[in-house]
C-alpha positions in Angstrom: -77.5 -9.6 -56.8 -73.7 -9.6 -56.8 -71.0 -12.2 -56.2 -68.1 -11.0 -54.2 -64.8 -12.9 -54.6 -62.1 -11.9 -52.2 -58.6 -13.3 -52.2 -57.1 -12.8 -48.8 -54.2 -14.0 -46.6 -55.1 -17.2 -44.7 -54.3 -15.7 -41.3 -56.9 -13.0 -41.8 -59.8 -15.5 -42.4 -61.2 -15.4 -38.8 -61.2 -11.6 -38.8 -63.0 -11.4 -42.1 -65.5 -14.1 -41.2 -66.4 -12.4 -38.0 -66.9 -9.0 -39.8 -69.2 -10.6 -42.4 -71.2 -12.4 -39.7 -71.6 -9.1 -37.8 -73.2 -7.7 -40.9 -75.6 -10.7 -41.1 -73.9 -12.8 -43.8 -72.8 -16.0 -42.1 -72.8 -18.1 -45.3 -69.7 -18.1 -47.5 -67.6 -20.5 -49.5 -63.9 -20.8 -48.8 -61.3 -22.2 -51.2 -57.6 -22.7 -50.8 -55.9 -21.1 -53.7 -52.3 -20.3 -54.8 -51.1 -17.5 -57.0 -49.3 -14.1 -57.1 -49.8 -10.6 -58.2 -46.9 -8.2 -58.8 -45.1 -9.4 -55.7 -43.0 -12.5 -55.2 -42.0 -13.6 -51.7 -38.3 -14.3 -50.9 -37.7 -16.8 -48.1 -34.6 -18.4 -46.6 -34.0 -22.0 -45.9 -30.7 -23.4 -44.7 -29.0 -20.1 -45.5 -30.2 -20.1 -49.1 -32.6 -17.5 -50.4 -35.3 -18.6 -52.8 -38.3 -17.0 -54.5 -41.7 -18.4 -53.8 -43.6 -18.2 -57.1 -47.1 -18.9 -55.8 -48.3 -17.8 -52.5 -51.0 -19.6 -50.4 -54.2 -17.5 -50.2 -57.9 -18.1 -49.5 -60.7 -17.2 -51.8 -64.0 -16.2 -50.1 -67.1 -16.2 -52.2 -70.4 -14.7 -51.1 -73.5 -13.6 -53.0 -75.2 -10.5 -51.7 -78.1 -8.2 -52.5 -77.1 -5.1 -54.5 -77.9 -2.8 -51.6 -75.4 -4.7 -49.3 -72.4 -4.7 -51.6 -70.6 -1.7 -50.1 -71.0 -2.8 -46.5 -69.7 -6.3 -47.3 -66.8 -4.7 -49.1 -66.1 -2.6 -46.0 -66.2 -5.6 -43.8 -63.8 -7.6 -46.0 -61.4 -4.8 -46.5 -61.5 -3.9 -42.8 -60.8 -7.5 -41.8 -58.2 -8.4 -44.4 -56.1 -5.3 -44.6 -52.6 -5.5 -43.0 -51.2 -2.6 -45.0 -48.5 -4.9 -46.5 -48.0 -5.9 -50.1 -50.0 -9.1 -50.8 -53.2 -8.3 -48.8 -55.3 -9.5 -51.7 -58.0 -8.4 -54.1 -61.7 -8.2 -54.3 -63.8 -8.8 -57.4 -67.5 -8.0 -57.9 -69.5 -9.9 -60.5 -73.2 -9.7 -61.5 -75.4 -12.7 -60.6 -78.2 -13.3 -62.9 -80.2 -15.7 -60.7 -79.9 -18.1 -57.8 -81.9 -21.2 -56.8 -82.1 -22.8 -53.4 -82.0 -26.5 -54.2 -83.9 -27.7 -51.1 -87.0 -25.5 -51.7 -86.7 -24.4 -55.3 -86.9 -20.7 -54.3 -85.3 -18.4 -56.7 -83.9 -14.9 -56.9 -83.3 -12.9 -53.8 -85.2 -15.4 -51.7 -82.6 -18.0 -52.5 -79.8 -16.2 -50.8 
C-alpha cells in the first residue's frame, strides 16, 4: 500500500476529486495548508505591490493499493495541472499497515 499526498490549488479540488472518484477512490482526506515552493506571489492592494510569503493550498491524502498508484497519479496530475508555476507537488510514501476501526479489518481489506 502507498499513501499519496498531493498539494494542489484550491480551485482544482473539484476536478481532482471527480477524477479520483471516476477511478473508484471516493475516499480522501482534505486539509487546508499554507506554504510555498520556489515561487512567491506578488499581489497589488491599493496601488501597492506586496509579496505573499505563504500561498493557500489544499493537501489531499489517499491510501491506495500498489497496483493503483500510477492511475491515481495520472488522475491527480490531470485534474490539478494548469501549466502555471505553483500547480503543486505529489509525494508517495509506503504504508506499512492499515486498520478499519469499525470492523478491525487490517491490510488491504481496511482500505
